[in-house]
C-alpha positions, 0 to 999 in steps of 0.5 A, a space after each residue: 307271379 308278377 304280371 309283365 309290362 305290356 310290350 306296346 309302345 305309347 303312340 307317336 314314340 317311334 319318331 321322337 327321336 327324330 322329332 328331338 333331333 331335328 327340333 333340338 340344339 345339340 352339344 358340339 361333337 367332342 372330336 373330329 370323325 376321322 373320314 366320312 360316314 353316311 347315315 345308315 338307311 332307316 329300316 321297317 322298325 317293329 312297333 314293339 321292339 326297341 332297337 339297341 347297340 352295345 358299346 364295349 365287350 369287357 367285363 360288364 358288356 357281355 353280361 348287360 348285353 345277354 340281359 337284354 337279349 333276353 328281353 322279347 321286346 329289345 332287339 340288339 343291331 350293333 355292337 361296338 369295340 376297339 379290339 377286333 376280336 372282342 367286337 368279333 364276339 360280341 357280333 357273333 353273341 348276338 347273332 347266334 342269338 337271333 340265328 342271323 347276321 343282322 348285327 353290325 359291327 363298329 370300331 368307331 361309336 360315333 359312326 354307330 350313333 349316326 344310325 337312324 334306326 337305333 334308339 338306346 345304346 348300352 355304354 361299358 366302357 372304361 371311365 375315362 371314356 364314359 363322358 364323351 361317349 355318354 355326352 355324344 349319345 345324348 346329342 344323338 337323342 339315344 336313351 342310354 344304359 350307362 355303367 357306373 362310376 357316371 364319369 371319371 370328374 365330377 366336371 364330366 358327370 356334371 356334362 352328363 347330366 346336362 346332356 341328358 336332361 338337355 336331350 330329354 333321354 332316358 337314362 338308367 346307371 348300371 348300379 343294379 343293387 337297387 333293383 334287388 329286393 333285400 337292398 330296397 328292403 334296407 333302404 325302406 327300414 331306414 326311411 321309414 324311420 325303424 332304426 330312428 334318426 340316422 346318426 352314422 353311416 358305414 360303407 365298406 368297399 373293397 381294397 387293393 388291387 385284383 387281377 381280373 383277367 389274370 394277366 399278371 402271373 406271367 409278367 411277375 414271373 419275369 420280374 421275379 429275378 428283380 425282387 418284384 412281386 407287385 405291379 405297384 413296385 413297377 415305375 418307368 426308368 427301371 429294368 422292370 418297367 422295361 419288361 412290362 412295356 410291350 407293342 399293343 396286340 394285333 387288333 387293338 386300336 390302342 391310341 384310340 383306346 387311350 382316347 383323351 387320357 394322357 398317352 402312356 406305353 402300352 402294358 397289358 396288365 393295365 388295359 383289359 379290366 385292369 384299366 382301373 387300378 391306374 389313374 390315367 384310366 380309372 379310379 381304383 377300387 373306391 371309384 369302382 364301387 362307390 357307384 354301388 354301396 354309397 348309392 344305397 346309402 344315399 337311398 336309405 338316407 334320401 340324398 339322392 340329390 344332395 351330398 355332404 358338406 365336409 369330406 376328408 379322406 386318408 389313403 395308402 398309394 403306391 408310387 404315382 408312376 407305378 404301372 397301378 398306382 390308385 389306392 390300396 387302402 383308403 378311409 373317407 369321413 363325410 359330414 351330412 346335413 342333420 349331423 350324419 356322419 358317413 364313414 367310406 372305407 376300403 381295408 379297414 376290418 371295422 368296416 363292413 363290406 356293404 351298406 350299415 346305417 346306424 340310428 338312434 333305435 338300432 341299425 340295419 345292414 346289407 350287402 349282396 347276399 347278406 342281411 341283418 339288423 338289431 330288431 330280429 323281426 325285421 329279418 324275416 322275409 325279403 320285403 318290409 311287411 306292407 303295413 311297415 311300408 309308410 314310404 315305398 320306394 321304388 320297385 324294379 322288375 330288373 334293371 334292364 327291363 326297368 330300362 326298357 319299361 322307361 324308354 316306352 313310358 318315358 318316366 324315370 328310371 330306378 338309378 336315373 343319372 341325377 342319382 348316380 352324379 350324386 352317389 358317386 360325388 362323395 368318391 370322387 371328393 374323398 379321392 380329392 382330399 386324399 390327394 391334397 392331403 386335407 378336409 374339403 368344404 363342399 357345397 352340395 347346391 353349387 357343387 363347388 369346392 369351397 376356398 381351395 383352388 388347388 383342390 377344385 383344379 381336380 374336379 376335372 381333368 386335361 383332355 389330349 387333343 384332338 378329344 374334348 368335352 363340350 
């Protein structure tokens, strides 16, 4: 049995946030907070508890929160969501766990961040909100557990990295595969040279669109007389579009939900969970998954602080103004230093789901629930034999547990912010290459695209007033 980490905090830990807040310069507040809110009074804090606020009660938020609730040295004291019904569910879930009514509900994350008794936050919001919420949390010296991808654009990711480093906060990305033994074993096989020199890496991701909350059947039934069988065929100016558009439900602050993105009519099938399939708020299967399998690919390649030199992507897209308009099929070829070629693909049967490293002396493949390699001896067990582990990678007792341990120790997590940034860059660049229709030359050190002003403009995005990123 693995020994549980001590719950005792280092001396002086309790006042760390308040000391840094008083002493350090801060980022500009990304938007004006309507009204005026008073900071919550500081309450006596248990010396062995980390107080946590959770933001987002959609797909990842509930699971992440329950994992934190199961840790004895963590206390969830606040929950935030823009949907009143989901917010009520979040608060009741927390209060039922503790058998009290102490968890406070927040409509606006910025009001939550003003609490002086808050140590850390879990952020599980749509991609178009990552940059603003994360930088504002860092400005308040809050340690952050943030979902992948790091942000909607490379520029937003760069801003998050700067904010986290400037404010000296702990960051954990929800790329939880690094906390699993089989993924670590596969990466260690590569890092210890057991397949020779790596020549090619294959990263297989999902394709198409997936209706997570099952909200499309009802709409498609209405559209059936029009011959419409996919939301990728529903575009403005048609009867199908008019049938898809509706008023936002009572309890959802849709204007706030759209936030910094372009205002679009409310369509239920592209909000809750399915926001991923609309470029205004998400990045499709590519950006939804690249922070998982490309993250593992980089772990084995020792590329947590580097990236590709050349990127060329091709994809199949619905009409740009369709309800769902993200790529349904895509293939990206990337060239890394030492002539390593990486292929990231979704919808191509020759690229198997997961991560596969191919070397001069063999190969190894890993996916959720799957592991295989060319050397039969290396297939045995969940961990690499100790004698072969000359290079030992970070071992995590569990993703949420690792975050809490690092909040106390102030040591980096298994997926710190720079790692998440570099793991996602190949997906962003691949998408940009698809959109402009040509190969990109990337300077991984300066993080700029060479000699392509059109492509470079897509490293960022416009913000709807009054929102802006510092």
